[in-house]
C-alpha positions as CSV (number, residue, x, y, z in Angstrom):
1,M,-20.2,15.0,20.6
2,E,-23.9,14.4,20.0
3,N,-23.5,10.9,18.5
4,P,-23.5,8.3,21.3
5,D,-21.3,6.1,19.1
6,R,-18.5,8.6,19.3
7,I,-16.4,9.9,22.3
8,K,-13.4,12.2,22.7
9,K,-10.2,11.2,24.5
10,T,-6.9,12.9,25.1
11,C,-4.0,10.7,24.0
12,N,-0.3,10.9,23.5
13,Y,0.9,11.1,19.9
14,N,4.7,11.4,19.4
15,G,5.0,13.0,22.8
16,V,2.2,15.5,22.3
17,Q,-1.2,15.3,24.1
18,L,-4.0,15.7,21.6
19,E,-7.8,15.4,21.8
20,T,-9.1,12.9,19.3
21,V,-12.4,11.4,18.4
22,W,-13.1,7.6,18.8
23,L,-15.8,5.6,17.1
24,K,-17.7,2.7,18.6
25,T,-16.9,-0.5,16.7
26,K,-19.6,-3.0,15.6
27,R,-20.4,-5.6,18.2
28,P,-19.1,-9.1,17.3
29,Y,-22.4,-10.9,16.7
30,T,-22.0,-14.7,16.4
31,E,-24.1,-17.5,15.1
32,G,-27.3,-17.9,17.2
33,D,-27.3,-14.3,18.4
34,E,-30.4,-12.2,17.9
35,V,-29.2,-9.4,15.7
36,P,-31.5,-6.2,15.6
37,E,-33.1,-5.8,12.2
38,E,-31.6,-2.4,11.7
39,L,-28.1,-3.8,12.2
40,K,-28.3,-6.8,9.9
41,A,-27.2,-4.9,6.8
42,T,-24.1,-3.4,8.5
43,H,-22.9,-6.0,11.0
44,R,-20.7,-8.9,9.9
45,L,-21.1,-12.3,11.5
46,H,-18.2,-13.2,13.7
47,R,-16.9,-16.5,15.0
48,P,-17.9,-17.2,18.6
49,F,-15.5,-16.8,21.5
50,H,-14.6,-20.4,22.3
51,P,-11.3,-21.1,24.1
52,R,-10.2,-24.7,23.3
53,T,-7.5,-26.9,21.8
54,Y,-8.4,-29.1,18.9
55,N,-7.2,-30.6,15.6
56,P,-8.6,-28.8,12.6
57,I,-6.9,-31.5,10.5
58,P,-4.9,-34.5,11.9
59,E,-1.5,-32.9,11.2
60,I,-2.2,-29.6,12.9
61,I,-3.2,-28.6,16.5
62,C,-4.9,-25.3,17.1
63,H,-5.0,-23.4,20.4
64,Q,-8.0,-21.2,20.0
65,D,-8.8,-17.9,21.7
66,V,-5.7,-17.8,23.8
67,G,-5.5,-14.7,26.0
68,V,-2.3,-12.7,26.2
69,K,-1.8,-9.8,28.6
70,M,-0.2,-6.6,27.3
71,R,2.0,-4.4,29.4
72,D,-0.9,-2.4,30.8
73,G,-3.0,-5.5,31.7
74,T,-5.2,-5.5,28.7
75,T,-6.0,-9.0,27.3
76,I,-5.9,-9.7,23.6
77,Y,-6.7,-13.0,21.9
78,C,-5.0,-15.2,19.3
79,D,-5.4,-18.5,17.6
80,I,-2.2,-20.5,17.3
81,Y,-1.8,-23.3,14.8
82,R,1.2,-25.6,15.0
83,P,2.3,-29.0,13.7
84,V,1.6,-32.0,15.9
85,D,4.5,-34.2,17.1
86,V,7.1,-31.4,16.6
87,E,8.5,-30.3,19.9
88,K,9.6,-26.7,19.0
89,V,9.0,-24.6,15.9
90,P,9.5,-21.0,14.9
91,V,6.3,-18.9,14.7
92,I,5.0,-16.5,12.0
93,I,2.6,-13.8,13.2
94,S,-0.3,-12.3,11.3
95,W,-1.4,-9.1,13.0
96,S,-4.4,-7.3,11.6
97,Y,-7.7,-5.7,12.3
98,F,-10.2,-7.8,10.2
99,G,-10.6,-11.0,12.2
100,K,-8.3,-13.8,13.2
101,R,-10.2,-16.6,11.5
102,P,-12.6,-16.8,8.6
103,I,-16.3,-17.6,8.9
104,P,-16.9,-21.3,8.1
105,G,-16.9,-21.9,4.4
106,H,-15.7,-18.4,3.6
107,A,-12.0,-19.0,3.3
108,F,-12.0,-17.9,-0.4
109,L,-14.6,-15.2,-0.2
110,Y,-12.3,-12.2,-0.2
111,H,-9.3,-13.6,-2.1
112,I,-10.4,-12.6,-5.6
113,G,-8.2,-14.3,-8.3
114,V,-7.3,-17.2,-6.0
115,P,-9.0,-20.5,-7.0
116,A,-10.9,-22.5,-4.4
117,G,-8.6,-25.1,-2.9
118,T,-5.5,-22.9,-3.1
119,T,-5.7,-22.1,0.6
120,S,-7.2,-24.1,3.5
121,E,-10.2,-23.2,5.7
122,M,-7.7,-22.1,8.4
123,C,-6.4,-19.3,6.3
124,K,-7.1,-15.8,7.7
125,F,-7.7,-12.9,5.2
126,E,-4.4,-11.8,3.5
127,S,-2.4,-14.0,5.8
128,P,-0.1,-17.0,6.0
129,D,-2.1,-20.2,5.6
130,P,-1.5,-22.7,8.5
131,G,-2.3,-25.5,6.0
132,F,1.0,-24.6,4.2
133,W,3.2,-23.3,7.0
134,C,2.5,-25.9,9.7
135,R,3.3,-28.7,7.2
136,N,6.7,-27.0,6.6
137,G,7.7,-26.8,10.3
138,Y,6.2,-23.5,11.5
139,A,3.5,-22.3,13.8
140,V,1.1,-19.5,12.7
141,A,-0.3,-17.1,15.2
142,N,-3.3,-15.2,14.1
143,V,-4.0,-12.2,16.4
144,D,-6.9,-10.0,17.1
145,P,-5.2,-6.8,18.3
146,R,-6.5,-4.6,21.1
147,G,-10.1,-3.6,20.3
148,V,-10.7,-6.2,17.6
149,G,-13.1,-9.1,18.0
150,F,-13.2,-10.1,21.7
151,S,-9.9,-8.5,22.5
152,E,-10.2,-5.9,25.2
153,G,-9.5,-2.2,24.9
154,D,-9.7,0.4,22.1
155,L,-7.9,0.2,18.8
156,T,-5.4,2.7,17.5
157,F,-5.6,2.3,13.8
158,Y,-1.8,2.0,13.2
159,G,0.7,3.9,15.4
160,K,2.9,3.4,18.4
161,A,0.3,2.1,20.8
162,D,-0.6,-0.7,18.5
163,A,3.0,-1.4,17.7
164,Q,3.9,-1.7,21.4
165,D,1.2,-4.3,21.8
166,G,2.9,-6.1,18.8
167,Y,6.2,-5.9,20.7
168,D,4.6,-7.5,23.8
169,F,3.0,-10.3,21.7
170,V,6.2,-11.1,19.9
171,E,8.1,-11.5,23.2
172,W,5.2,-13.5,24.8
173,V,4.9,-16.0,21.9
174,A,8.7,-16.4,21.7
175,A,8.7,-17.6,25.3
176,Q,6.1,-20.4,24.8
177,E,7.4,-23.9,25.4
178,W,6.6,-25.0,21.9
179,C,8.5,-22.1,20.2
180,T,12.2,-22.0,19.4
181,G,12.3,-18.3,20.2
182,A,12.4,-17.3,16.6
183,V,9.6,-15.1,15.4
184,G,8.7,-13.7,12.0
185,M,5.8,-11.8,10.6
186,A,4.1,-12.2,7.2
187,G,1.0,-11.2,5.3
188,N,-0.1,-8.7,2.7
189,S,-1.9,-5.3,2.6
190,Q,-3.1,-4.3,6.0
191,V,-1.3,-7.4,7.5
192,A,1.9,-6.0,5.9
193,I,1.4,-2.4,7.1
194,C,1.4,-3.4,10.7
195,Q,4.8,-5.1,10.3
196,W,6.6,-1.9,9.7
197,F,5.3,-0.4,12.9
198,I,6.0,-3.4,15.1
199,A,9.5,-4.0,13.6
200,A,10.3,-0.4,14.3
201,E,9.8,-1.1,18.0
202,Q,12.6,-3.7,17.7
203,P,11.3,-6.6,19.8
204,P,14.4,-8.8,20.4
205,H,12.9,-12.1,19.2
206,L,11.5,-10.7,15.9
207,L,14.1,-12.0,13.5
208,A,12.5,-11.4,10.0
209,I,9.5,-9.9,8.4
210,A,7.8,-10.3,5.0
211,P,5.5,-7.3,4.4
212,W,4.0,-8.0,1.0
213,E,2.2,-5.0,-0.5
214,G,2.2,-2.8,2.6
215,S,2.2,1.0,2.6
216,C,3.8,2.8,5.6
217,D,2.3,6.3,5.9
218,K,-1.5,6.5,6.3
219,Y,-1.8,10.3,5.7
220,R,0.5,10.8,2.7
221,E,-0.2,7.5,0.9
222,S,-3.9,7.1,1.5
223,M,-5.9,9.6,3.5
224,Y,-4.5,12.7,1.6
225,E,-2.5,11.2,-1.3
226,G,-1.2,14.3,-3.1
227,G,-3.3,16.4,-0.8
228,V,-6.6,15.1,-2.2
229,P,-8.8,13.8,0.6
230,A,-9.8,10.1,0.3
231,V,-11.4,10.0,3.8
232,D,-14.6,8.2,2.8
233,F,-12.7,5.2,1.3
234,N,-10.5,4.9,4.3
235,C,-13.5,5.0,6.6
236,W,-15.2,2.2,4.6
237,L,-12.4,0.1,6.0
238,Q,-12.5,1.6,9.4
239,N,-16.3,1.1,9.7
240,S,-16.0,-2.6,8.9
241,L,-14.1,-3.3,12.1
242,I,-15.7,-5.6,14.7
243,G,-15.0,-5.2,18.4
244,Q,-16.3,-4.3,21.8
245,G,-14.6,-1.0,22.3
246,Y,-13.7,2.0,20.1
247,V,-11.4,2.8,17.2
248,D,-9.8,6.2,16.6
249,D,-12.1,7.8,14.1
250,M,-9.9,8.9,11.2
251,K,-12.8,10.6,9.5
252,E,-13.6,12.9,12.4
253,N,-9.9,13.4,13.2
254,A,-9.3,14.5,9.7
255,K,-11.8,17.3,10.3
256,L,-10.0,18.2,13.5
257,Y,-6.5,17.9,12.0
258,P,-6.7,18.3,8.2
259,F,-2.9,18.9,7.9
260,I,0.0,16.8,9.1
261,N,0.5,16.9,12.8
262,E,1.6,14.5,15.6
263,Y,-1.6,12.5,15.2
264,W,-0.8,11.7,11.6
265,E,2.9,11.4,12.1
266,D,2.1,8.6,14.6
267,K,0.5,6.7,11.6
268,A,3.8,6.9,9.6
269,A,6.1,4.0,10.4
270,K,9.6,4.8,11.8
271,L,11.3,3.0,8.9
272,E,14.8,4.0,10.0
273,N,14.3,1.8,13.1
274,V,13.7,-1.4,11.0
275,R,17.0,-3.3,11.2
276,I,16.1,-7.0,10.6
277,P,15.9,-9.1,7.4
278,C,13.0,-8.0,5.2
279,Y,11.5,-9.6,2.1
280,M,8.9,-7.2,0.6
281,T,6.9,-7.3,-2.6
282,V,5.0,-4.7,-4.6
283,S,2.5,-4.6,-7.4
284,W,3.0,-2.0,-10.1
285,S,-0.7,-1.5,-10.1
286,H,-1.5,-1.3,-6.4
287,F,-2.2,1.7,-4.1
288,H,0.3,0.3,-1.6
289,M,3.1,0.7,-4.1
290,H,4.6,4.0,-2.9
291,G,5.0,2.8,0.7
292,V,6.9,-0.3,-0.3
293,F,9.4,1.6,-2.4
294,E,9.7,4.2,0.4
295,A,10.4,1.4,2.9
296,F,12.9,-0.3,0.7
297,R,14.9,3.0,0.4
298,R,14.7,3.9,4.1
299,I,14.9,0.8,6.3
300,R,18.4,0.4,7.7
301,T,19.3,-3.2,7.0
302,P,21.6,-4.6,4.3
303,R,19.5,-7.7,4.4
304,K,16.5,-6.5,2.4
305,W,14.9,-7.9,-0.8
306,L,12.3,-6.5,-3.1
307,R,10.2,-8.2,-5.8
308,A,8.0,-6.0,-8.0
309,H,5.4,-7.6,-10.2
310,R,2.3,-6.8,-12.3
311,E,-0.2,-9.2,-10.6
312,F,-2.7,-8.3,-8.0
313,E,-1.6,-9.0,-4.4
314,W,-3.8,-12.0,-3.6
315,P,-2.9,-14.3,-6.6
316,D,0.7,-13.3,-6.1
317,A,0.8,-14.1,-2.4
318,Y,-0.6,-17.6,-2.7
319,S,1.2,-18.6,-5.9
320,H,3.1,-21.9,-5.2
321,C,6.4,-20.5,-6.5
322,N,6.2,-17.4,-4.4
323,L,5.2,-19.4,-1.3
324,E,8.3,-21.5,-1.8
325,D,10.4,-18.4,-2.2
326,L,9.1,-17.1,1.1
327,R,9.7,-20.4,2.8
328,I,13.4,-20.3,1.8
329,F,13.6,-16.8,3.3
330,F,12.1,-17.8,6.6
331,D,14.1,-21.1,6.7
332,R,17.2,-18.9,6.4
333,Y,16.4,-16.4,9.2
334,L,14.0,-18.3,11.5
335,K,15.6,-21.7,11.3
336,N,19.2,-20.7,10.4
337,I,19.4,-23.0,7.5
338,N,22.2,-22.1,5.1
339,N,20.1,-22.5,1.9
340,G,21.6,-20.0,-0.5
341,W,19.0,-17.3,0.1
342,E,21.7,-14.6,0.1
343,L,22.2,-15.3,-3.6
344,T,18.7,-14.0,-4.3
345,P,19.0,-10.7,-6.3
346,R,18.4,-7.7,-4.0
347,V,15.8,-6.4,-6.5
348,R,13.7,-8.4,-9.0
349,L,11.6,-6.5,-11.5
350,D,8.8,-7.6,-13.8
351,V,9.0,-5.2,-16.7
352,M,5.4,-4.7,-18.0
353,D,4.4,-4.5,-21.7
354,A,0.7,-4.5,-22.4
355,Y,-2.4,-6.4,-21.3
356,D,-1.2,-9.5,-19.4
357,Y,2.1,-9.7,-21.2
358,D,5.4,-8.8,-19.5
359,Y,8.5,-7.9,-21.3
360,Q,10.8,-9.4,-18.7
361,L,10.3,-11.4,-15.5
362,H,12.3,-11.3,-12.3
363,R,15.0,-9.1,-13.8
364,A,17.8,-8.8,-11.3
365,E,18.9,-5.4,-10.1
366,L,21.1,-4.1,-7.3
367,E,19.0,-1.1,-6.1
368,F,16.0,1.0,-6.6
369,P,15.8,3.6,-8.2
370,L,18.3,2.1,-10.7
371,E,21.7,3.8,-10.7
372,R,21.8,3.8,-14.5
373,T,18.6,5.9,-14.8
374,Q,18.7,8.8,-17.3
375,Y,16.1,11.2,-16.1
376,T,14.6,12.8,-19.2
377,R,12.3,15.8,-19.7
378,Y,9.4,15.4,-22.1
379,Y,8.0,18.9,-22.6
380,L,4.2,19.4,-23.1
381,D,2.8,21.4,-26.0
382,A,-0.9,22.5,-25.5
383,E,-1.1,23.8,-29.1
384,N,-0.7,20.4,-30.7
385,M,-1.3,18.2,-27.6
386,T,2.0,16.6,-28.0
387,M,5.3,16.3,-26.2
388,G,9.0,16.7,-27.2
389,L,12.5,16.6,-25.9
390,Q,13.0,20.3,-26.4
391,P,11.2,23.1,-24.7
392,F,8.5,24.8,-26.8
393,E,9.0,28.5,-27.4
394,K,5.4,29.4,-28.1
395,E,3.1,29.8,-25.1
396,A,-0.2,27.8,-25.4
397,K,-2.9,26.6,-23.1
398,V,-5.7,24.0,-23.0
399,S,-8.6,23.8,-20.7
400,Y,-11.2,21.2,-19.7
401,D,-14.3,20.9,-17.5
402,A,-13.0,20.6,-14.0
403,K,-15.4,17.8,-13.0
404,E,-15.7,15.6,-16.1
405,G,-13.1,16.7,-18.7
406,V,-9.9,15.0,-19.7
407,V,-6.9,16.1,-21.8
408,C,-4.1,13.9,-23.2
409,F,-0.6,14.7,-24.4
410,D,1.0,12.1,-26.7
411,M,4.6,11.5,-28.0
412,A,5.8,8.6,-30.2
413,F,9.1,6.9,-29.3
414,D,11.5,6.5,-32.2
415,E,13.2,3.6,-30.5
416,E,12.4,1.0,-27.9
417,T,12.3,2.8,-24.5
418,E,12.0,1.5,-20.9
419,L,10.7,3.8,-18.2
420,T,11.5,2.3,-14.7
421,G,11.4,4.4,-11.5
422,Y,9.9,7.5,-10.1
423,M,8.3,10.1,-12.4
424,K,7.4,13.7,-11.9
425,L,4.9,16.0,-13.7
426,H,5.8,19.7,-13.6
427,L,2.8,21.7,-14.6
428,W,1.7,25.3,-14.9
429,V,-2.0,25.5,-14.0
430,E,-4.8,27.9,-13.5
431,A,-8.4,27.6,-12.2
432,E,-11.2,29.4,-13.9
433,G,-14.3,29.8,-11.6
434,N,-12.7,28.4,-8.5
435,D,-9.9,28.9,-6.0
436,E,-8.9,25.2,-6.0
437,M,-7.9,22.4,-8.3
438,D,-7.7,18.6,-7.8
439,L,-5.6,17.0,-10.5
440,F,-5.6,13.3,-11.4
441,I,-2.7,12.1,-13.6
442,N,-2.2,8.8,-15.5
443,I,0.9,7.8,-17.5
444,Q,-0.2,5.5,-20.3
445,K,1.0,3.6,-23.3
446,A,-0.7,3.8,-26.7
447,D,-0.1,2.1,-30.0
448,E,1.0,3.8,-33.2
449,N,-2.6,4.9,-33.9
450,G,-3.2,6.2,-30.5
451,K,-5.2,3.2,-29.1
452,W,-4.6,2.8,-25.4
453,L,-2.6,-0.3,-24.4
454,P,-3.4,-0.9,-20.8
455,T,-1.9,-3.5,-18.5
456,L,-4.4,-5.9,-16.9
457,T,-4.9,-6.6,-13.2
458,L,-7.4,-9.3,-12.3
459,D,-8.3,-9.1,-16.0
460,E,-9.3,-5.4,-15.6
461,P,-7.5,-2.6,-17.4
462,H,-5.4,-0.5,-15.1
463,P,-5.5,3.3,-15.8
464,G,-1.7,3.6,-15.7
465,Q,0.9,4.9,-13.3
466,W,-0.7,7.7,-11.4
467,G,-0.3,10.9,-9.5
468,K,-2.7,13.3,-7.7
469,Q,-2.5,16.8,-6.4
470,R,-4.6,19.3,-4.6
471,V,-3.1,22.6,-6.0
472,S,-3.6,24.5,-2.7
473,R,-1.2,22.0,-1.0
474,R,1.5,22.5,-3.6
475,A,4.2,23.6,-1.1
476,L,7.0,21.0,-1.0
477,D,8.8,19.5,1.9
478,E,12.3,20.6,0.9
479,T,14.0,18.2,3.3
480,R,12.4,15.1,1.8
481,S,12.0,16.1,-1.9
482,T,14.3,15.2,-4.7
483,D,14.2,16.4,-8.3
484,Y,12.6,13.2,-9.4
485,H,10.4,12.6,-6.3
486,P,8.6,15.7,-4.9
487,V,7.1,15.3,-1.4
488,L,4.3,17.7,-0.3
489,L,4.7,19.6,3.0
490,Q,0.9,19.4,3.7
491,Q,0.9,21.9,6.6
492,Y,-1.1,24.7,5.1
493,E,-3.2,25.8,2.0
494,E,-2.5,28.4,-0.7
495,K,-5.8,29.0,-2.5
496,L,-5.6,30.3,-6.0
497,K,-6.5,33.8,-7.0
498,P,-8.5,34.7,-10.2
499,G,-6.1,34.5,-13.1
500,E,-3.2,33.2,-11.1
501,I,-1.0,30.7,-12.9
502,V,1.2,28.5,-10.5
503,P,3.7,25.7,-11.0
504,V,3.0,22.3,-9.3
505,E,5.3,19.3,-8.9
506,I,3.2,16.1,-9.0
507,S,4.7,12.9,-7.9
508,I,4.0,10.0,-10.2
509,W,4.2,6.6,-8.5
510,P,6.9,4.3,-9.8
511,S,6.7,2.7,-13.3
512,C,8.3,-0.3,-14.9
513,K,7.2,-0.6,-18.5
514,I,8.6,-1.0,-22.0
515,W,7.5,1.1,-25.1
516,H,8.3,-0.5,-28.4
517,K,9.4,1.7,-31.4
518,G,6.5,3.8,-32.7
519,Q,4.4,3.3,-29.6
520,K,3.2,6.5,-27.7
521,L,3.8,7.8,-24.3
522,R,0.6,9.5,-23.0
523,V,0.1,11.9,-20.2
524,Q,-3.6,12.0,-19.2
525,I,-4.8,14.9,-17.0
526,A,-8.3,15.1,-15.5
527,G,-10.2,16.5,-12.5
528,H,-11.5,13.1,-11.5
529,Y,-10.3,9.5,-10.9
530,I,-10.8,7.4,-14.1
531,R,-11.4,3.8,-13.7
532,E,-14.4,1.5,-14.4
533,G,-15.3,-2.0,-13.2
534,W,-13.0,-2.2,-10.3
535,F,-14.2,-4.0,-7.2
536,E,-12.7,-1.7,-4.6
537,P,-14.7,1.5,-3.9
538,L,-11.8,3.9,-4.5
539,R,-13.0,7.5,-4.3
540,W,-11.7,11.0,-3.5
541,E,-13.5,14.0,-2.2
542,T,-12.7,16.6,-4.9
543,D,-13.3,20.3,-4.9
544,N,-13.5,20.9,-8.7
545,V,-15.9,23.4,-10.4
546,G,-15.4,25.6,-13.4
547,R,-12.5,24.8,-15.7
548,H,-8.9,23.7,-15.3
549,V,-6.3,25.4,-17.6
550,I,-2.9,23.8,-18.4
551,H,-0.2,26.3,-19.7
552,T,2.8,25.2,-21.7
553,G,5.6,26.7,-23.7
554,G,7.7,29.8,-23.2
555,Q,7.9,30.7,-19.6
556,Y,5.5,27.8,-18.8
557,D,7.9,24.9,-19.0
558,S,5.4,22.1,-18.3
559,Y,7.1,18.7,-18.6
560,L,7.1,15.1,-17.6
561,L,10.4,14.0,-15.9
562,A,10.7,10.3,-16.9
563,P,13.2,7.6,-15.8
564,V,14.7,6.3,-19.0
565,I,16.7,3.1,-18.6
566,P,19.4,2.6,-21.2
567,A,19.9,-0.9,-22.6
568,R,22.9,-2.8,-21.1
569,Y,23.9,-4.1,-24.4
570,T,22.9,-3.7,-28.1
571,A,24.1,-5.4,-31.2
572,K,22.6,-5.5,-34.7
573,G,19.1,-5.0,-33.5
574,Y,19.4,-7.1,-30.4
575,T,18.8,-5.4,-27.1
576,Y,19.7,-6.8,-23.7
577,R,18.1,-5.0,-20.7
């Protein structure tokens, strides 16, 4: 390695020794430090290391920069907030890689859509607010894991090594004299993801988790979603870390190991080992979505609850009604209060309509996917750019510029139709002038005249339920795939030959939307991600040149498999769903 900021180490991943690349993290500069001019643009300010006990507000005591030794002797640091004049309380842990307390005055900087004053200055990014939880009889432990901030060691970005540290911290904090021995975990996004891994280690005193908006498989759901690399976006997150050691360099390791192996499997949570009560949430418009539904299906506990909504994760997480909902969940499982939580519907769905309107809120369901789903094929016709319920006999094709082009297939519904669940797009495709295709799919709603009717997230139009696929990675994992939910194997490539037409099965992430009579279902196909004005720098490293060709009709039975949900009751124009 020529770069002095990178080293190589041999580590154990799922029982296999692999050489991996590690990146030096940015030093935690604090107020008063002399920061070299060349680093000012890239290094974030960090709160100073200052072990102390103080009162941030009269009702709360904070033990700051408390050192905790892991099983191998490494010391990590945490801040613990707890209510004064309460002898013993349960504790809620926030475990994440982006700093255990905010810079002064910056509590609201990263919570877009959350008005100032909603959270306190003690609130860590995407985490439980001590200003709320301590007043409700809980302690909050904000942790800088190994390699983060002033915590010692090197950071494994998700995986068993990080989860074992989480196990050790759970058991340490449960034994503190002020703790009842009941421990939970909460937080959204990256704070949620870590919960799956730590809960899978089954620490005895971890009694309940609340992973809100947390994916569970770094490779399949983020780095190579549908086989299309998104390495640069993920390294934007990785490169923002502050610490004194190294972090495993996913960008360089993706070059070493571009297909799924033990390194990447270590970054997929062992969901089957999660056996404790779990309350999860998911936004229909968030890139964490697939992982939440995967976790809901696979964790092995009957005490699991799912709430699916249209809002962005931050306003949802700090809404007063949702905080109260979460408090009742933790009161039940961390305080053993019989408060009726078990009567909460197992699944609650917000059925989207258009813009910021929802057709239904908190609709109660027993499972997901819904048992009453009627999977329906809508066949594509490239001659007229339409879709229909019957296969088209005549073969046709349509092409578009691989880098900039877009094609759309529309079909009007002749009655009110709800699509809730997993979708799949079965396409016959050909590449002209290249041996590769990267496909980007959006499932949209349009009015009777073809005008797009988006849903809004943070007042921005969302492009629709999505799927992606690199065609050379089209081979399926037959052990995990279902007819409605294909899973890619991602262990080798099959490049396209000139003139070769191949079928692909593209997984579309779950939907929950109503189409009124006369409105149109639209399948949008492109060679690039389509979204404008969004604050997150989402990007994919595509390999698209020449033209993409979509084949339909005859032997090329291209279709969308959609989850139609029948009405539960209808009478004289009234529909109950």
